[in-house]
Backbone as CSV, one residue per row, in Angstrom:
resi,resn,N_x,N_y,N_z,CA_x,CA_y,CA_z,C_x,C_y,C_z
1,MET,38.433,-125.799,89.149,38.685,-125.088,90.153,37.223,-124.044,90.461
2,THR,36.368,-124.176,91.528,34.825,-123.677,91.674,35.368,-122.203,92.088
3,GLY,34.211,-121.266,91.829,34.400,-120.004,92.370,34.226,-120.084,93.797
4,ARG,34.640,-119.075,94.463,34.792,-118.580,95.835,33.429,-118.444,96.346
5,MET,32.367,-118.326,95.611,30.987,-118.165,96.270,30.094,-119.280,95.651
6,GLN,30.736,-120.454,94.972,29.908,-121.428,94.452,28.762,-121.940,94.788
7,GLY,27.491,-121.723,94.216,26.302,-122.467,94.742,25.586,-121.437,95.696
8,LYS,26.509,-120.469,96.312,25.745,-119.791,97.576,24.706,-118.810,97.012
9,VAL,23.779,-118.688,97.894,22.670,-117.658,97.644,22.565,-116.354,98.193
10,ALA,22.907,-115.356,97.410,23.426,-113.873,97.924,22.479,-113.062,97.616
11,ILE,21.951,-112.183,98.582,21.304,-111.006,98.522,21.855,-109.866,98.476
12,VAL,21.603,-108.909,97.579,22.362,-107.551,97.441,21.369,-106.393,97.404
13,THR,21.341,-105.608,98.562,20.173,-104.588,98.539,21.084,-103.269,97.834
14,GLY,19.882,-102.464,97.141,20.703,-101.479,96.334,21.480,-101.979,95.291
15,GLY,21.087,-103.391,94.790,21.873,-104.097,93.747,21.921,-103.773,92.102
16,ALA,20.951,-102.743,91.936,20.574,-102.521,90.436,21.933,-101.735,89.835
17,ARG,22.335,-100.901,90.741,23.421,-100.006,90.183,24.824,-99.798,91.217
18,GLY,25.878,-99.174,90.539,27.012,-98.630,91.449,27.393,-100.066,92.323
19,MET,28.003,-99.695,93.614,28.617,-100.680,94.296,27.709,-101.927,94.224
20,GLY,26.391,-101.883,94.397,25.495,-102.879,94.262,25.670,-103.638,92.971
21,GLU,25.333,-103.238,91.835,25.704,-103.860,90.547,26.922,-104.644,90.520
22,ALA,28.180,-103.905,90.954,29.399,-104.366,90.861,29.442,-105.772,91.860
23,THR,28.810,-105.746,92.811,28.680,-106.844,93.731,28.070,-107.973,93.390
24,CYS,26.870,-107.581,92.772,26.065,-108.558,92.116,26.991,-109.230,91.088
25,ARG,27.332,-108.671,90.041,28.141,-109.394,88.957,29.464,-109.887,89.507
26,LEU,30.108,-109.554,90.429,31.398,-110.146,90.852,31.032,-111.423,91.680
27,PHE,29.784,-111.493,92.522,29.312,-112.599,93.240,28.739,-113.769,92.181
28,ALA,28.246,-113.258,91.220,27.892,-114.116,90.243,28.887,-114.845,89.450
29,ARG,30.021,-114.097,88.892,31.095,-114.746,88.315,31.761,-115.502,89.101
30,GLU,31.628,-115.595,90.596,32.336,-116.305,91.642,31.474,-117.586,91.847
31,GLY,30.395,-117.563,90.859,29.461,-118.674,91.316,28.143,-118.732,92.095
32,ALA,27.991,-117.434,92.536,26.788,-117.301,93.441,25.494,-117.169,92.574
33,ILE,24.308,-117.634,93.275,22.932,-117.353,92.814,22.648,-116.046,93.382
34,VAL,22.644,-114.942,92.614,22.350,-113.776,93.110,20.877,-112.896,92.855
35,VAL,20.780,-112.366,94.097,19.264,-111.860,94.063,19.383,-110.351,94.121
36,VAL,19.361,-109.570,93.227,19.318,-108.265,93.063,17.999,-107.615,93.609
37,ALA,18.274,-107.091,94.741,17.189,-106.217,95.417,17.225,-104.834,95.270
38,ASP,16.186,-104.126,94.974,16.398,-102.743,94.742,14.688,-102.174,94.438
39,LEU,14.497,-100.774,94.437,13.501,-100.173,93.892,13.607,-99.875,92.608
40,LEU,14.902,-99.713,92.174,14.899,-99.659,90.703,14.402,-100.783,89.976
41,GLU,13.386,-100.860,89.461,12.692,-102.301,89.140,13.218,-102.495,87.508
42,ALA,13.306,-101.558,86.589,13.678,-101.649,85.440,15.245,-102.206,85.330
43,GLU,16.091,-101.364,86.079,17.503,-101.322,85.818,17.945,-102.747,86.695
44,GLY,17.219,-103.165,87.982,17.313,-104.340,88.494,17.204,-105.627,87.749
45,ALA,15.791,-105.521,87.277,15.380,-106.863,86.407,16.303,-106.995,85.092
46,ALA,16.892,-105.892,84.433,17.740,-105.944,83.223,19.231,-106.529,83.665
47,LEU,19.662,-106.241,85.072,20.702,-106.464,85.465,20.630,-108.056,85.673
48,ALA,19.528,-108.582,86.610,19.232,-110.246,86.718,19.489,-110.789,85.446
49,ALA,18.631,-110.170,84.377,18.676,-110.947,83.170,20.059,-111.215,82.344
50,ASP,20.885,-109.786,82.609,22.202,-109.796,81.640,23.150,-110.950,82.577
51,ILE,22.899,-111.002,83.904,23.539,-112.001,84.605,23.283,-113.253,84.291
52,GLY,21.962,-113.611,84.362,21.540,-114.863,83.633,21.559,-116.073,84.831
53,GLY,21.423,-117.226,84.288,21.407,-118.187,85.274,20.200,-118.404,86.436
54,ASP,20.488,-118.372,87.414,19.318,-118.476,88.348,19.301,-117.379,89.294
55,ALA,19.902,-116.119,88.476,19.812,-115.029,89.162,18.464,-114.030,89.098
56,MET,17.974,-113.466,90.088,16.585,-112.898,90.154,16.650,-111.287,90.548
57,PHE,15.376,-110.970,90.183,15.315,-109.301,90.539,14.304,-109.453,91.583
58,ALA,14.567,-108.883,92.638,13.269,-108.518,93.775,13.229,-107.231,94.176
59,ARG,11.804,-106.787,93.967,11.679,-105.292,94.319,11.482,-105.253,96.129
60,LEU,12.557,-104.362,96.551,12.646,-104.068,97.851,12.747,-102.568,98.237
61,ASN,11.779,-102.431,99.228,12.123,-100.993,99.900,12.708,-101.415,101.116
62,VAL,13.917,-101.125,101.303,14.646,-101.593,102.675,14.211,-101.168,103.957
63,ALA,12.931,-100.088,103.739,12.844,-99.539,105.015,11.441,-99.921,105.330
64,GLU,10.808,-101.100,104.695,9.504,-101.542,104.523,9.834,-103.124,104.991
65,GLU,9.116,-102.999,106.123,9.365,-104.569,106.718,8.736,-105.782,105.950
66,GLY,7.753,-105.432,105.469,6.856,-106.149,104.579,7.645,-106.700,103.358
67,ASP,8.156,-105.812,102.928,9.028,-105.975,101.756,10.169,-107.057,101.966
68,TRP,10.756,-106.963,103.250,11.668,-107.957,103.672,11.319,-109.207,103.842
69,ILE,10.152,-109.408,104.273,9.414,-110.556,104.707,8.795,-111.307,103.460
70,ALA,8.569,-110.817,102.578,8.219,-111.253,101.465,9.718,-111.758,100.365
71,LEU,10.568,-110.906,100.666,11.921,-111.031,99.968,12.176,-112.631,100.310
72,VAL,12.356,-112.475,101.876,13.004,-113.952,102.280,12.126,-115.050,101.886
73,ASP,10.865,-114.904,102.055,9.969,-116.004,101.625,10.133,-116.371,100.241
74,ALA,10.342,-115.549,99.399,10.397,-115.599,97.891,11.784,-116.260,97.785
75,VAL,12.727,-115.853,98.310,14.093,-116.674,98.220,14.149,-118.173,98.707
76,LEU,13.505,-118.195,99.969,13.631,-119.639,100.521,12.467,-120.300,99.750
77,ALA,11.704,-120.219,99.347,10.911,-121.055,98.416,11.647,-121.319,97.010
78,ARG,12.281,-120.356,96.601,12.919,-120.792,95.393,14.191,-121.527,95.568
79,HIS,15.198,-120.945,96.625,16.403,-121.592,96.759,16.456,-122.413,97.983
80,GLY,15.773,-122.429,98.737,15.659,-123.238,100.217,16.690,-122.652,101.271
81,ARG,17.397,-121.253,101.071,18.487,-120.930,102.012,18.776,-119.770,101.266
82,VAL,19.390,-118.947,102.304,20.131,-117.601,102.037,21.514,-117.813,103.004
83,ASP,22.440,-117.590,101.992,24.066,-117.868,102.627,24.817,-116.526,102.691
84,ALA,24.258,-115.216,102.047,24.768,-113.973,102.057,24.025,-112.933,101.951
85,LEU,24.154,-111.718,102.736,23.479,-110.617,102.469,24.395,-109.717,102.689
86,VAL,24.507,-108.829,101.508,25.175,-107.636,101.546,24.045,-106.244,101.586
87,ASN,24.192,-105.782,102.865,23.405,-104.519,103.136,23.862,-103.137,102.417
88,ASN,23.508,-103.168,101.219,24.458,-101.929,100.428,23.463,-100.896,100.257
89,ALA,22.400,-100.876,100.102,21.323,-99.848,100.091,21.890,-98.474,100.813
90,GLY,21.936,-97.328,100.398,22.227,-96.283,101.247,21.992,-95.119,100.211
91,VAL,21.600,-94.043,101.266,21.231,-92.547,100.494,21.968,-91.541,101.637
92,ALA,22.338,-90.352,100.976,22.802,-89.279,101.436,22.017,-87.975,101.414
93,ALA,22.380,-86.958,102.319,21.807,-85.790,102.426,23.099,-84.542,102.869
94,PHE,23.106,-83.798,101.988,24.304,-82.788,102.344,23.755,-81.351,102.970
95,ALA,23.923,-81.153,103.929,23.593,-80.159,104.802,24.254,-80.019,106.089
96,PRO,24.532,-78.520,106.393,24.883,-78.218,108.099,23.963,-78.565,109.028
97,LEU,23.915,-79.158,110.225,23.075,-79.660,111.095,22.095,-78.638,111.362
98,GLU,22.484,-77.462,111.465,21.310,-76.610,111.650,20.354,-76.487,110.363
99,ALA,20.531,-76.912,109.395,20.014,-76.448,108.213,19.021,-77.862,107.670
100,LEU,19.263,-78.944,108.390,18.563,-80.369,108.124,17.218,-80.315,108.380
101,GLU,16.414,-80.677,107.072,15.174,-80.945,107.175,14.861,-82.247,107.804
102,VAL,13.658,-82.402,108.311,13.180,-83.484,108.988,12.705,-84.588,108.102
103,ALA,12.482,-84.095,106.799,12.248,-85.311,105.835,13.530,-86.097,105.443
104,ASP,14.550,-85.035,105.565,15.751,-85.686,105.228,16.360,-86.732,106.145
105,ILE,16.177,-86.392,107.333,16.419,-87.092,108.643,15.922,-88.525,108.481
106,ASP,14.572,-88.305,108.349,13.628,-89.698,108.305,14.024,-90.389,107.242
107,ARG,14.484,-89.951,105.852,14.816,-90.732,104.744,16.022,-91.517,104.901
108,VAL,17.042,-90.543,105.549,18.385,-91.252,105.458,18.448,-92.230,106.700
109,LEU,17.856,-91.936,107.804,17.914,-92.883,108.746,17.084,-94.063,108.257
110,ALA,15.904,-94.168,107.753,15.162,-95.303,107.358,15.818,-96.028,106.234
111,VAL,16.623,-95.566,105.564,17.392,-96.304,104.364,18.767,-96.846,104.860
112,ASN,19.432,-96.009,105.560,20.907,-96.428,106.044,20.830,-97.156,107.520
113,VAL,19.904,-96.957,108.273,19.854,-97.815,109.733,18.654,-98.654,109.609
114,LYS,17.619,-98.153,109.386,16.460,-99.149,109.607,16.537,-100.438,108.668
115,GLY,16.959,-99.786,107.302,17.198,-101.198,106.438,17.965,-102.110,106.573
116,PRO,19.159,-101.942,106.981,20.277,-103.103,107.413,19.538,-103.816,108.719
117,MET,19.165,-102.961,109.664,18.166,-103.816,111.094,17.367,-104.638,110.523
118,LEU,16.310,-104.376,109.647,15.423,-105.309,109.124,15.979,-106.294,108.260
119,GLY,17.153,-105.951,107.541,17.710,-107.142,107.042,18.613,-108.321,107.823
120,LEU,18.720,-107.593,108.898,19.393,-108.593,109.754,18.242,-109.311,110.753
121,LYS,16.978,-108.713,110.880,16.013,-109.150,111.603,15.584,-110.510,110.730
122,HIS,15.462,-110.177,109.396,14.544,-111.401,108.792,15.576,-112.249,107.756
123,VAL,16.654,-111.707,107.475,17.594,-112.727,106.605,18.337,-113.292,107.890
124,GLY,18.806,-112.406,108.950,19.356,-113.253,109.683,18.679,-114.403,110.504
125,ARG,17.551,-114.076,110.852,16.745,-115.346,111.367,16.598,-116.647,110.334
126,ALA,16.422,-116.399,108.998,16.629,-117.513,108.290,17.985,-118.195,108.206
127,MET,18.969,-117.376,108.507,20.468,-117.895,108.497,20.692,-118.486,109.822
128,ARG,20.251,-117.709,110.807,20.421,-118.655,112.309,19.828,-119.945,112.100
129,GLU,18.499,-120.117,111.565,17.711,-121.357,111.859,18.746,-122.587,110.951
130,ALA,19.405,-122.033,109.783,20.096,-122.783,108.990,21.426,-122.994,109.557
131,GLY,21.715,-122.223,110.815,23.289,-122.357,111.344,24.548,-121.999,110.359
132,ARG,24.146,-121.074,109.750,25.182,-120.637,108.696,24.840,-119.432,107.827
133,GLY,25.830,-118.475,107.574,25.514,-117.351,106.599,26.491,-116.296,106.942
134,ALA,26.793,-115.160,106.268,27.683,-114.128,106.326,26.916,-112.769,105.874
135,ILE,26.884,-111.784,106.697,26.491,-110.515,106.331,27.339,-109.387,106.313
136,VAL,27.414,-108.733,105.624,28.062,-107.597,105.365,27.419,-106.167,105.099
137,ASN,27.688,-105.280,106.126,26.843,-104.054,106.146,27.851,-103.082,105.495
138,ILE,27.386,-102.575,104.344,28.144,-101.269,103.814,28.173,-99.942,104.623
139,ALA,28.977,-99.635,105.169,29.047,-98.282,106.061,29.850,-97.404,105.493
140,SER,30.595,-96.647,105.999,31.598,-95.740,105.035,32.588,-95.412,106.126
141,VAL,33.827,-94.679,105.183,34.763,-94.085,105.895,34.348,-93.055,106.859
142,ASP,33.170,-92.438,106.439,32.673,-91.188,107.287,31.915,-91.932,108.768
143,GLY,32.009,-93.284,108.734,31.423,-93.715,110.059,32.556,-93.823,110.978
144,PHE,34.006,-93.218,110.659,34.865,-93.172,111.508,35.322,-91.745,112.244
145,ARG,34.376,-90.696,111.500,34.875,-89.513,111.769,33.763,-88.497,111.615
146,GLY,33.858,-87.427,112.041,32.698,-86.175,111.708,33.208,-85.603,110.465
147,VAL,32.214,-85.168,109.616,32.709,-84.393,108.335,31.627,-83.281,108.015
148,ASN,31.798,-82.048,108.167,31.043,-81.294,107.900,30.085,-81.372,106.725
149,SER,28.708,-80.871,106.859,27.825,-80.981,106.153,27.226,-82.295,105.889
150,LEU,27.869,-83.555,106.602,27.600,-84.748,106.474,27.248,-85.462,107.955
151,GLY,26.852,-84.534,108.876,26.592,-85.059,110.118,25.377,-86.109,110.127
152,LEU,24.457,-85.982,109.205,23.392,-87.015,109.190,23.785,-88.275,108.735
153,TYR,24.494,-88.105,107.329,25.078,-89.393,106.676,26.094,-90.153,107.573
154,SER,27.096,-89.306,108.214,27.956,-89.642,109.165,27.348,-90.605,110.209
155,SER,26.640,-89.779,110.771,25.738,-90.484,111.926,25.146,-91.658,111.678
156,SER,24.712,-91.735,110.735,23.849,-93.137,110.243,24.962,-94.325,110.103
157,LYS,26.105,-93.743,109.409,27.057,-94.872,109.186,27.832,-95.613,110.476
158,TRP,27.772,-94.313,111.399,28.376,-94.648,112.900,27.521,-95.739,113.299
159,ALA,26.067,-95.629,113.140,25.140,-96.408,113.681,25.308,-98.039,113.071
160,VAL,25.579,-97.815,111.994,25.692,-99.185,111.323,26.952,-99.994,111.774
161,ARG,28.091,-99.206,112.227,29.153,-99.813,113.031,28.821,-100.560,114.279
162,GLY,28.063,-99.932,115.116,27.231,-100.596,116.315,26.425,-101.582,116.094
163,LEU,25.583,-101.407,114.905,24.879,-102.480,114.764,25.327,-103.833,114.112
164,THR,26.647,-103.448,113.716,27.518,-104.695,113.018,27.984,-105.614,114.371
165,LYS,28.757,-104.711,115.249,29.287,-105.412,116.310,28.166,-106.142,117.105
166,THR,26.932,-105.556,117.526,25.983,-106.401,118.004,25.321,-107.583,117.421
167,ALA,25.157,-107.362,116.252,24.945,-108.335,115.404,26.000,-109.469,115.224
168,ALA,27.143,-109.180,115.378,28.143,-110.282,115.533,28.062,-111.021,116.905
169,LEU,27.883,-110.443,117.819,27.542,-110.973,119.212,26.427,-111.857,118.997
170,GLU,25.555,-111.534,118.683,24.104,-112.152,118.844,24.173,-113.099,117.824
171,PHE,24.781,-113.029,116.574,24.295,-114.109,115.774,25.892,-115.229,115.626
172,GLY,26.827,-114.760,116.007,27.874,-115.735,116.247,27.779,-117.012,116.890
173,PRO,27.124,-117.127,117.807,26.854,-118.522,118.429,26.019,-119.442,117.400
174,HIS,25.324,-119.015,116.378,24.460,-119.432,115.205,25.244,-119.859,114.026
175,GLY,26.272,-119.587,114.197,27.292,-120.024,112.667,27.440,-118.782,111.840
176,VAL,26.732,-117.399,112.089,26.528,-116.438,111.077,27.607,-115.225,111.577
177,ARG,28.370,-115.127,110.560,29.269,-113.884,110.496,28.532,-112.320,110.190
178,VAL,28.971,-111.326,110.856,28.644,-110.200,110.480,29.687,-109.026,110.425
179,ASN,30.209,-108.489,109.515,31.287,-107.602,109.305,30.700,-106.202,108.476
180,SER,31.463,-105.208,108.538,31.101,-104.280,107.972,32.299,-103.487,106.808
181,VAL,31.962,-102.959,105.748,32.784,-102.517,104.968,32.625,-100.996,104.647
182,HIS,33.908,-100.148,104.944,33.898,-98.793,104.872,34.442,-98.029,103.687
183,PRO,33.727,-98.064,102.848,34.189,-97.363,101.326,34.550,-95.700,101.624
184,GLY,35.506,-95.434,100.936,35.987,-93.945,100.882,35.047,-93.380,99.637
185,GLY,35.654,-92.478,98.954,34.891,-91.872,97.863,35.004,-92.777,96.852
186,VAL,33.720,-93.386,95.982,33.814,-94.208,94.953,33.020,-93.814,93.802
187,ASP,33.487,-94.171,92.411,32.962,-93.622,91.275,31.741,-94.266,90.979
188,THR,30.383,-93.518,91.916,29.085,-94.107,91.620,28.319,-92.814,91.626
189,VAL,26.996,-92.843,91.433,25.880,-91.575,91.346,26.354,-90.885,92.508
190,MET,26.467,-91.682,93.557,26.685,-90.988,95.058,28.050,-90.208,95.336
191,GLY,28.946,-90.804,94.580,30.362,-90.379,94.893,30.785,-89.598,93.959
192,ASN,30.163,-89.647,92.771,30.640,-88.862,91.585,29.473,-88.247,90.714
193,PRO,28.929,-87.357,91.807,27.627,-86.956,90.908,27.572,-86.163,89.899
194,GLN,28.645,-85.436,89.377,28.821,-85.014,88.020,29.145,-85.945,86.827
195,GLY,29.476,-86.979,87.290,29.935,-88.035,86.294,31.114,-87.538,85.572
196,GLN,32.242,-87.161,86.262,33.581,-86.960,85.823,34.212,-87.766,85.397
197,GLN,35.273,-87.703,84.358,35.845,-88.953,83.600,37.058,-88.618,83.713
198,GLY,37.788,-89.584,83.551,39.441,-89.705,83.633,40.039,-89.099,84.905
199,ALA,41.158,-88.427,84.714,41.939,-87.570,85.847,40.978,-86.589,86.325
200,GLU,39.964,-86.058,85.854,39.030,-85.101,86.638,38.681,-85.693,88.146
201,ARG,38.383,-87.044,87.778,37.692,-87.725,88.903,38.639,-87.637,90.162
202,ASN,39.885,-87.484,90.157,40.536,-87.716,91.141,41.180,-86.224,91.813
203,GLU,40.626,-85.195,91.291,41.336,-83.845,91.624,40.858,-83.486,93.034
204,SER,39.858,-84.144,93.600,39.539,-83.821,94.762,40.077,-84.781,96.129
205,TYR,40.972,-85.602,95.435,41.264,-86.644,96.466,42.997,-86.659,96.465
206,GLY,43.547,-85.472,96.860,44.723,-85.202,97.216,45.267,-85.567,98.564
207,ARG,44.252,-85.450,99.328,44.607,-85.991,100.431,44.545,-87.522,100.988
208,VAL,43.825,-88.215,99.910,43.675,-89.569,100.169,45.147,-90.133,99.670
209,PRO,45.820,-91.026,100.427,47.041,-91.672,100.340,47.275,-92.160,98.821
210,LEU,46.356,-93.211,98.577,46.420,-93.635,97.208,45.992,-92.675,95.883
211,GLN,45.668,-91.401,96.199,45.641,-90.231,95.333,44.259,-90.296,94.101
212,ARG,43.362,-91.122,94.357,42.309,-91.344,93.696,41.110,-91.728,94.178
213,ILE,39.892,-91.856,93.193,38.617,-91.919,93.793,38.768,-93.806,93.585
214,GLY,37.802,-94.669,94.271,37.806,-95.941,94.444,36.769,-96.439,93.303
215,GLU,36.968,-97.527,92.985,36.051,-98.112,92.056,34.982,-98.932,92.702
216,PRO,33.964,-99.217,92.060,32.773,-99.939,92.478,33.112,-101.371,92.716
217,GLU,34.114,-101.932,91.979,34.457,-103.061,91.899,35.537,-103.652,92.895
218,GLU,36.185,-102.253,93.380,37.142,-102.815,94.561,36.183,-102.702,95.724
219,ILE,35.149,-102.345,96.094,34.416,-102.334,97.241,33.505,-103.911,97.109
220,ALA,33.066,-104.078,95.895,32.857,-105.485,95.647,33.432,-106.541,96.086
221,ALA,34.812,-106.253,95.840,35.815,-107.115,96.191,35.897,-107.650,97.763
222,ALA,36.009,-106.442,98.400,35.800,-106.559,100.176,34.710,-107.604,100.466
223,SER,33.383,-107.295,99.809,32.303,-107.796,100.311,32.395,-109.362,100.034
224,LEU,32.997,-109.669,98.536,33.137,-111.132,98.301,34.282,-111.774,99.359
225,PHE,35.250,-111.196,99.707,36.145,-111.855,100.695,35.367,-112.173,101.940
226,LEU,34.608,-110.946,102.464,34.240,-111.229,103.681,32.577,-112.617,103.737
227,CYS,32.166,-112.606,102.592,31.144,-113.539,102.576,31.543,-114.653,101.955
228,SER,32.981,-114.801,101.462,33.352,-116.417,101.323,34.086,-117.120,102.575
229,ASP,34.202,-118.324,102.201,34.620,-119.126,103.300,36.057,-118.798,103.662
230,GLU,37.070,-117.863,102.819,38.081,-117.546,103.349,37.942,-116.668,104.508
231,ALA,36.802,-116.124,104.784,36.816,-115.058,106.113,36.090,-115.868,107.133
232,SER,35.991,-117.137,106.915,35.532,-118.047,108.141,35.647,-117.722,109.484
233,TYR,36.685,-117.165,109.756,36.817,-116.671,111.316,37.096,-115.129,111.545
234,ILE,36.024,-114.484,110.490,36.282,-113.138,110.531,34.719,-112.567,110.911
235,SER,34.547,-112.028,112.151,33.197,-111.616,112.368,33.392,-110.196,113.237
236,GLY,32.715,-109.236,113.034,32.548,-108.061,113.807,33.640,-107.137,113.185
237,ALA,34.339,-107.557,112.220,35.344,-106.805,111.773,34.995,-105.238,111.138
238,GLU,36.011,-104.272,110.793,35.455,-103.166,110.117,36.505,-103.182,109.173
239,LEU,36.190,-103.049,107.834,37.414,-103.224,106.627,37.072,-101.696,105.861
240,ALA,38.012,-101.118,106.220,38.139,-99.810,105.326,38.682,-100.042,104.128
241,VAL,37.916,-99.588,102.897,38.264,-99.687,101.724,38.381,-98.293,100.879
242,ASP,39.193,-97.484,101.550,39.086,-96.001,101.176,40.388,-95.557,100.680
243,GLY,41.441,-96.071,99.968,42.617,-95.704,99.618,43.416,-95.440,100.684
244,GLY,43.301,-95.398,102.039,43.944,-95.140,103.007,43.615,-93.664,103.877
245,TRP,42.274,-93.312,103.225,41.757,-91.872,103.665,41.473,-91.980,105.358
246,ALA,41.228,-93.004,105.884,41.025,-93.269,107.388,42.439,-93.308,108.235
247,ALA,43.522,-93.332,107.551,44.604,-93.838,108.048,45.331,-92.540,108.911
248,GLY,45.179,-91.305,108.420,45.329,-90.092,109.091,45.380,-89.107,108.318
249,TYR,45.965,-87.875,108.725,45.737,-86.730,107.988,47.261,-86.054,107.610
250,TYR,47.409,-85.477,106.367,48.451,-85.042,106.013,48.959,-83.391,106.520
251,HIS,49.949,-83.260,106.950,50.347,-81.590,107.276,51.151,-81.184,106.102
252,HIS,50.512,-80.567,105.259,51.172,-80.327,103.934,52.434,-79.310,104.228
253,PHE,52.826,-78.973,105.346,53.988,-78.283,105.749,55.151,-78.936,106.375
254,LEU,54.626,-80.401,106.178,55.890,-81.366,106.961,56.228,-82.456,105.573
255,PRO,57.576,-82.850,105.553,57.880,-83.896,104.634,57.154,-85.201,104.913
256,GLY,56.958,-85.711,103.519,55.889,-86.699,103.428,54.650,-86.674,102.618
257,ALA,54.308,-85.456,102.653,52.976,-84.936,102.174,52.936,-85.033,100.699
258,PRO,51.848,-85.219,99.940,51.978,-85.596,98.431,52.516,-84.112,97.811
259,ALA,53.006,-84.005,96.652,53.468,-82.772,96.041,52.238,-82.012,95.456
260,GLY,52.450,-80.947,95.838,51.382,-79.941,95.553,50.213,-79.574,96.485
261,LEU,50.403,-80.661,97.610,49.220,-80.313,98.468,49.237,-78.866,99.359
262,SER,48.163,-78.291,99.176,48.113,-77.041,100.211,46.964,-77.126,101.468
263,ALA,47.016,-76.324,102.070,46.255,-76.161,103.166,44.810,-75.976,103.226
């Protein structure tokens, strides 16, 4: 039995660690030829070497168009095609709206919005010419709602939703599918910056129905599904992988709320 990504060439941005690393490893286990694209050169090269086979590392600043052009040229020269792209690279800034620094606005929008746009432009072009492909944009549960002190990050992920819908419309007639995955809290450098272990990681997730933080591998599994042929009739979809966080809000004073939940 072959893997679900057997022989497919997949680019994963922000692939050196966290959800990106988990995605690279899972895709490779499922038979993909993985391109680890990241600014973290040592970590990315080490990951590609550890995966082995035809895996390769490519230095990529997602906000630089020249990097995207060089990446696509290199992958096409080596493999002749690109079958999947996971726009995973992302950054956050935590501040009330009135306290946001212009430098943070520029950085977050460059990585979280401009990056996927450039990926869609250049990888999407190669896929359109080939008449096939699947693209997953990693958004966030915060792209469904407003969050205090996350206005900048949240707005960037709302933008990814709109970008995904438009790309699904434009690329669909060319055989290219585009979907978004919306993680909740995930045990990564961004989602667990204190590096808490064990039960401590879940202490702030009392309002999440599944009562815990997510694992990078769980987000990777969603991207795998959407990039595989199993999702051949899915495009423009939004897949929340958030433990039920986006499903609603608990009223602690009504039946059905988790035990011990307070206001």
